[in-house]
C-alpha positions as semicolon CSV with decimal commas, in nm:
position;residue;x (nm);y (nm);z (nm)
1;M;0,386;-3,182;0,344
2;D;0,677;-3,011;0,517
3;F;0,653;-2,634;0,548
4;S;0,984;-2,582;0,729
5;L;1,314;-2,478;0,574
6;T;1,576;-2,747;0,525
7;A;1,904;-2,717;0,714
8;D;2,073;-2,585;0,399
9;Q;1,797;-2,331;0,337
10;Q;1,815;-2,212;0,697
11;A;2,192;-2,175;0,657
12;I;2,133;-1,959;0,348
13;R;1,896;-1,735;0,542
14;E;2,136;-1,697;0,833
15;A;2,436;-1,628;0,609
16;V;2,247;-1,359;0,416
17;L;2,121;-1,202;0,738
18;G;2,482;-1,196;0,854
19;I;2,592;-0,991;0,554
20;C;2,290;-0,763;0,577
21;G;2,367;-0,707;0,944
22;Q;2,682;-0,521;0,839
23;F;2,460;-0,246;0,694
24;S;2,280;-0,050;0,962
25;D;1,946;0,126;0,955
26;D;2,140;0,450;0,932
27;Y;2,310;0,327;0,614
28;W;1,974;0,269;0,445
29;L;1,837;0,599;0,576
30;E;2,139;0,777;0,427
31;R;2,091;0,605;0,091
32;D;1,722;0,700;0,098
33;S;1,821;1,061;0,168
34;D;2,110;1,104;-0,076
35;G;1,974;0,877;-0,352
36;E;2,313;0,713;-0,406
37;F;2,315;0,353;-0,528
38;P;2,414;0,117;-0,240
39;V;2,741;0,010;-0,401
40;E;2,889;-0,127;-0,079
41;F;2,594;-0,358;-0,018
42;S;2,573;-0,471;-0,380
43;N;2,945;-0,549;-0,386
44;A;2,928;-0,738;-0,057
45;M;2,651;-0,963;-0,185
46;A;2,829;-1,018;-0,517
47;Q;3,163;-1,099;-0,355
48;A;2,994;-1,355;-0,130
49;G;2,848;-1,521;-0,442
50;W;2,483;-1,459;-0,366
51;L;2,389;-1,296;-0,698
52;G;2,426;-1,632;-0,871
53;I;2,225;-1,835;-0,623
54;A;1,981;-1,959;-0,890
55;M;2,228;-1,973;-1,180
56;P;2,410;-2,289;-1,298
57;E;2,754;-2,359;-1,156
58;A;2,895;-2,368;-1,510
59;C;2,821;-1,995;-1,537
60;G;2,959;-1,901;-1,197
61;G;2,639;-1,961;-1,000
62;S;2,545;-2,185;-0,711
63;G;2,308;-2,410;-0,903
64;L;2,025;-2,371;-0,654
65;G;1,660;-2,285;-0,723
66;I;1,415;-2,000;-0,713
67;T;1,307;-2,131;-0,372
68;E;1,653;-2,056;-0,231
69;A;1,658;-1,723;-0,416
70;A;1,324;-1,632;-0,257
71;I;1,457;-1,720;0,088
72;M;1,758;-1,499;0,023
73;M;1,562;-1,201;-0,108
74;Q;1,314;-1,227;0,178
75;A;1,601;-1,214;0,427
76;V;1,749;-0,910;0,252
77;A;1,425;-0,715;0,284
78;E;1,356;-0,842;0,637
79;A;1,700;-0,732;0,760
80;G;1,594;-0,368;0,723
81;G;1,720;-0,282;0,376
82;G;1,368;-0,322;0,240
83;M;1,303;-0,278;-0,128
84;T;1,612;-0,061;-0,168
85;A;1,841;-0,347;-0,074
86;S;1,634;-0,603;-0,262
87;S;1,613;-0,399;-0,582
88;A;1,987;-0,334;-0,577
89;I;2,049;-0,704;-0,646
90;H;1,709;-0,824;-0,769
91;G;1,790;-0,806;-1,141
92;P;2,093;-1,037;-1,156
93;V;1,918;-1,299;-0,943
94;F;1,646;-1,375;-1,199
95;S;1,696;-1,158;-1,509
96;M;1,971;-1,375;-1,657
97;E;1,728;-1,667;-1,681
98;P;1,651;-1,600;-2,052
99;I;2,019;-1,640;-2,134
100;I;2,032;-1,970;-1,943
101;Q;1,727;-2,106;-2,122
102;F;1,769;-1,959;-2,471
103;G;2,127;-1,835;-2,504
104;N;2,402;-2,044;-2,662
105;D;2,709;-2,163;-2,471
106;E;2,923;-1,873;-2,589
107;Q;2,665;-1,619;-2,474
108;Q;2,624;-1,785;-2,136
109;Q;2,996;-1,782;-2,068
110;R;3,045;-1,428;-2,198
111;M;2,741;-1,256;-2,053
112;I;2,657;-1,415;-1,719
113;P;2,975;-1,438;-1,505
114;P;3,052;-1,061;-1,508
115;I;2,701;-0,988;-1,379
116;L;2,713;-1,250;-1,105
117;S;3,058;-1,139;-0,988
118;G;2,950;-0,776;-0,965
119;A;3,206;-0,667;-1,226
120;E;2,915;-0,539;-1,435
121;R;2,565;-0,416;-1,354
122;M;2,258;-0,466;-1,568
123;C;1,911;-0,328;-1,632
124;F;1,605;-0,484;-1,798
125;A;1,428;-0,259;-2,049
126;V;1,080;-0,372;-2,150
127;T;0,812;-0,119;-2,053
128;E;0,740;0,189;-2,264
129;P;0,539;0,510;-2,236
130;N;0,171;0,472;-2,337
131;V;0,202;0,093;-2,358
132;G;0,195;-0,026;-1,997
133;L;0,126;-0,399;-1,965
134;D;0,032;-0,432;-2,334
135;T;0,377;-0,564;-2,415
136;T;0,287;-0,678;-2,766
137;S;0,227;-0,312;-2,859
138;L;0,586;-0,206;-2,787
139;K;0,701;0,060;-3,031
140;T;1,079;0,048;-2,985
141;R;1,209;-0,083;-3,316
142;A;1,521;-0,292;-3,382
143;E;1,584;-0,279;-3,756
144;A;1,815;-0,538;-3,908
145;V;2,132;-0,385;-4,056
146;Q;2,471;-0,521;-4,158
147;G;2,610;-0,716;-3,864
148;G;2,324;-0,655;-3,625
149;Y;2,038;-0,420;-3,544
150;L;1,979;-0,047;-3,516
151;V;1,741;0,040;-3,233
152;N;1,528;0,350;-3,186
153;G;1,257;0,418;-2,930
154;E;1,180;0,495;-2,567
155;K;1,161;0,292;-2,246
156;I;1,028;0,390;-1,904
157;W;1,059;0,271;-1,542
158;I;1,390;0,100;-1,614
159;T;1,552;0,017;-1,282
160;N;1,923;0,094;-1,242
161;A;1,972;0,203;-1,603
162;H;2,170;0,504;-1,479
163;V;2,436;0,277;-1,321
164;A;2,415;-0,021;-1,558
165;D;2,690;-0,148;-1,787
166;K;2,465;-0,391;-1,976
167;I;2,103;-0,381;-2,089
168;M;1,850;-0,657;-2,150
169;L;1,627;-0,504;-2,416
170;L;1,300;-0,614;-2,576
171;A;1,226;-0,450;-2,910
172;R;1,012;-0,514;-3,215
173;T;1,208;-0,655;-3,510
174;T;0,899;-0,704;-3,729
175;P;0,629;-0,435;-3,740
176;L;0,305;-0,529;-3,566
177;D;0,103;-0,502;-3,887
178;Q;0,329;-0,759;-4,055
179;V;0,300;-1,047;-3,807
180;K;0,041;-1,326;-3,791
181;R;0,012;-1,305;-3,412
182;K;0,074;-0,991;-3,209
183;T;0,308;-1,187;-2,984
184;D;0,537;-1,249;-3,283
185;G;0,808;-1,015;-3,408
186;L;0,958;-0,910;-3,073
187;S;1,323;-0,993;-3,008
188;L;1,536;-0,996;-2,695
189;F;1,891;-0,862;-2,670
190;F;2,157;-0,846;-2,401
191;T;2,431;-0,602;-2,484
192;K;2,655;-0,318;-2,373
193;L;2,464;-0,005;-2,272
194;D;2,608;0,256;-2,508
195;R;2,547;0,593;-2,343
196;S;2,631;0,778;-2,662
197;A;2,311;0,630;-2,811
198;I;2,099;0,592;-2,497
199;E;2,011;0,893;-2,285
200;H;1,863;0,838;-1,940
201;S;1,651;1,062;-1,720
202;L;1,582;0,970;-1,357
203;I;1,217;0,973;-1,256
204;P;1,154;1,147;-0,919
205;K;0,943;0,912;-0,712
206;M;0,797;0,841;-0,369
207;G;1,046;0,588;-0,238
208;R;1,344;0,362;-0,305
209;H;1,543;0,671;-0,398
210;A;1,878;0,489;-0,398
211;V;1,767;0,253;-0,675
212;G;1,673;0,481;-0,959
213;S;1,396;0,437;-1,213
214;N;1,472;0,580;-1,553
215;M;1,324;0,704;-1,877
216;L;1,543;0,597;-2,171
217;F;1,569;0,773;-2,507
218;I;1,726;0,540;-2,763
219;N;1,865;0,684;-3,086
220;D;2,045;0,471;-3,348
221;F;2,168;0,224;-3,087
222;F;2,364;-0,054;-3,263
223;I;2,341;-0,407;-3,123
224;P;2,564;-0,680;-3,271
225;E;2,379;-0,985;-3,398
226;E;2,567;-1,207;-3,153
227;D;2,395;-1,023;-2,868
228;R;2,046;-1,138;-2,966
229;I;1,909;-1,400;-2,727
230;G;1,725;-1,681;-2,901
231;A;1,568;-1,662;-3,244
232;E;1,459;-1,334;-3,398
233;G;1,092;-1,274;-3,323
234;D;1,079;-1,506;-3,020
235;G;1,139;-1,237;-2,759
236;F;0,789;-1,237;-2,613
237;K;0,795;-1,613;-2,562
238;I;1,136;-1,585;-2,400
239;I;1,048;-1,315;-2,146
240;L;0,736;-1,506;-2,043
241;K;0,970;-1,764;-1,892
242;G;1,095;-1,504;-1,647
243;L;0,761;-1,362;-1,532
244;N;0,685;-1,623;-1,268
245;P;1,027;-1,609;-1,096
246;E;0,999;-1,230;-1,084
247;R;0,658;-1,247;-0,917
248;I;0,785;-1,506;-0,669
249;L;1,084;-1,297;-0,568
250;L;0,880;-0,978;-0,534
251;G;0,631;-1,163;-0,317
252;A;0,911;-1,288;-0,094
253;E;1,052;-0,936;-0,065
254;A;0,712;-0,791;0,026
255;I;0,678;-1,048;0,304
256;G;1,024;-0,968;0,434
257;L;0,943;-0,598;0,438
258;G;0,613;-0,660;0,617
259;R;0,789;-0,875;0,876
260;V;1,047;-0,613;0,967
261;A;0,774;-0,349;0,995
262;I;0,577;-0,565;1,239
263;Q;0,894;-0,645;1,435
264;R;0,977;-0,275;1,472
265;A;0,622;-0,187;1,573
266;A;0,606;-0,469;1,829
267;R;0,936;-0,361;1,984
268;Y;0,813;-0,003;2,006
269;A;0,485;-0,123;2,162
270;R;0,677;-0,313;2,430
271;E;0,887;-0,010;2,519
272;R;0,644;0,280;2,482
273;V;0,470;0,350;2,812
274;V;0,154;0,563;2,824
275;F;-0,088;0,588;3,117
276;G;0,150;0,379;3,322
277;R;0,156;0,074;3,093
278;P;0,321;-0,032;2,766
279;I;0,093;0,039;2,472
280;G;0,152;-0,319;2,357
281;Q;-0,063;-0,431;2,647
282;N;-0,364;-0,276;2,477
283;Q;-0,561;-0,506;2,246
284;G;-0,613;-0,212;2,009
285;I;-0,239;-0,242;1,937
286;Q;-0,202;-0,618;1,978
287;H;-0,479;-0,739;1,752
288;P;-0,392;-0,545;1,433
289;L;-0,025;-0,646;1,459
290;A;-0,114;-1,010;1,525
291;K;-0,353;-1,010;1,229
292;C;-0,078;-0,873;1,003
293;W;0,163;-1,144;1,120
294;A;-0,093;-1,413;1,033
295;Q;-0,160;-1,263;0,690
296;L;0,211;-1,242;0,611
297;E;0,276;-1,603;0,707
298;A;-0,022;-1,725;0,504
299;A;0,096;-1,532;0,199
300;N;0,443;-1,674;0,245
301;L;0,307;-2,028;0,206
302;M;0,164;-1,942;-0,136
303;V;0,488;-1,774;-0,246
304;M;0,693;-2,075;-0,141
305;K;0,446;-2,312;-0,305
306;A;0,494;-2,124;-0,631
307;A;0,872;-2,137;-0,591
308;T;0,863;-2,510;-0,525
309;L;0,647;-2,575;-0,832
310;F;0,879;-2,366;-1,049
311;D;1,186;-2,554;-0,931
312;K;1,012;-2,885;-1,006
313;G;0,945;-2,767;-1,360
314;E;0,569;-2,761;-1,308
315;E;0,318;-2,495;-1,409
316;C;0,306;-2,223;-1,144
317;G;0,151;-1,917;-1,309
318;V;-0,158;-1,916;-1,086
319;E;0,043;-1,969;-0,768
320;A;0,311;-1,712;-0,859
321;N;0,053;-1,445;-0,934
322;A;-0,159;-1,529;-0,630
323;G;0,150;-1,531;-0,409
324;K;0,265;-1,195;-0,535
325;Y;-0,083;-1,049;-0,485
326;L;-0,129;-1,185;-0,133
327;A;0,223;-1,093;-0,025
328;A;0,200;-0,737;-0,156
329;E;-0,137;-0,677;0,006
330;A;-0,027;-0,830;0,337
331;G;0,302;-0,640;0,324
332;F;0,124;-0,312;0,266
333;E;-0,120;-0,375;0,550
334;A;0,168;-0,467;0,780
335;C;0,369;-0,154;0,704
336;H;0,062;0,069;0,735
337;T;-0,045;-0,093;1,061
338;A;0,307;-0,066;1,200
339;M;0,315;0,306;1,130
340;L;-0,026;0,361;1,289
341;S;0,072;0,154;1,593
342;M;0,367;0,382;1,657
343;G;0,165;0,701;1,638
344;G;0,360;1,011;1,547
345;M;0,695;0,833;1,568
346;G;0,581;0,597;1,295
347;Y;0,584;0,903;1,070
348;A;0,939;0,996;1,172
349;K;1,227;0,891;0,948
350;E;1,446;0,789;1,242
351;Y;1,218;0,492;1,312
352;H;1,232;0,374;0,947
353;V;0,874;0,245;0,929
354;E;0,763;0,534;0,709
355;R;1,032;0,426;0,462
356;Y;0,900;0,071;0,466
357;L;0,550;0,201;0,391
358;R;0,673;0,400;0,093
359;E;0,875;0,110;-0,039
360;V;0,608;-0,158;-0,001
361;L;0,402;0,020;-0,265
362;I;0,651;-0,109;-0,521
363;P;0,561;-0,481;-0,503
364;R;0,198;-0,381;-0,467
365;T;0,212;-0,194;-0,798
366;A;0,487;-0,357;-1,006
367;P;0,556;-0,539;-1,227
368;V;0,183;-0,605;-1,260
369;S;-0,101;-0,434;-1,077
370;P;-0,325;-0,621;-0,830
371;H;-0,618;-0,560;-1,064
372;M;-0,447;-0,739;-1,353
373;I;-0,355;-1,029;-1,127
374;L;-0,720;-1,064;-1,024
375;N;-0,817;-1,054;-1,393
376;F;-0,569;-1,336;-1,457
377;L;-0,690;-1,546;-1,166
378;A;-1,055;-1,497;-1,260
379;E;-0,982;-1,620;-1,612
380;K;-0,744;-1,906;-1,531
381;V;-0,898;-2,037;-1,208
382;L;-1,265;-1,946;-1,232
383;D;-1,296;-1,987;-1,610
384;L;-1,447;-1,641;-1,649
385;P;-1,427;-1,450;-1,979
386;K;-1,104;-1,260;-2,043
387;S;-1,163;-0,894;-1,952
388;Y;-0,878;-0,725;-2,140
């Protein structure tokens, strides 16, 4: 076993940190305050070719793996941009995977390069109101018409839909009461986001203000048949292929965010003098921060194990879910501990840790709750009865 990064992987980390270093803490504080999408950062990463790190070279990517993508996304979060920076580029890094695996050559060449180059932005629309994680109960309907499909329905918590040019959309093409299995009859599309047929409404939320979450209202949205990915009715099977990479990347981001929080708190503890000594000399400060560091590094091993298994083509569902769970919990504890260690200044925006704490709730909650992950692990690892 070798738990260290290769020379090439270390070079990736350093190069990404170099780009991220061009965007100061003040930049991210301003984006958090004004809610404007971080266009400059997104463009810089796209122009350097990082959005295609895990995509084939034939489609404009680098031909590397999810392991390298996880290293990159971890560095992005760790550099201080947190979940705002990560979420600004998160979608293109893994969301084009269904097109690679199930799209035809024409679709791959037409759809993927503009996203990787930054010429176009995308969003991924799956979740709906009153459905939650019960994806097979989606109500958005794509009805077959001449030349394609007419879509009607609603979607919720759709990241970046307000700035997207293209949309990856999961909709039901066969009514639920007409399929043999509830996982049948869902189809996946990647197409132009027509704002004359799709209305968006930003959802006010606790953090990550610069990367908006949207409610979508879809009315008679026409999708050409050539924009369907894979066979009609196979959409659920197709999106399952992307669940593990998403969990791996979110886990890596949570670790990066936890690391920067601990780094900031430790620096503050070295510099803050009370009662004639730095507060970092007190074990009441040292021990919680050290414990968080250990938890983050342990979680990172599981995340990287999952990434390695995925890149080898082996089953990694247990490891990806466990890694995401451990990383999110450790990241949350790290951000919370960092804020407490800094006292009142941890609550001040100028020290940024309060922003990290707000943002770390994202990987802890999405795209699947810790409770559902524990349900999954209990069933798959412990052979306990399915609870949902």
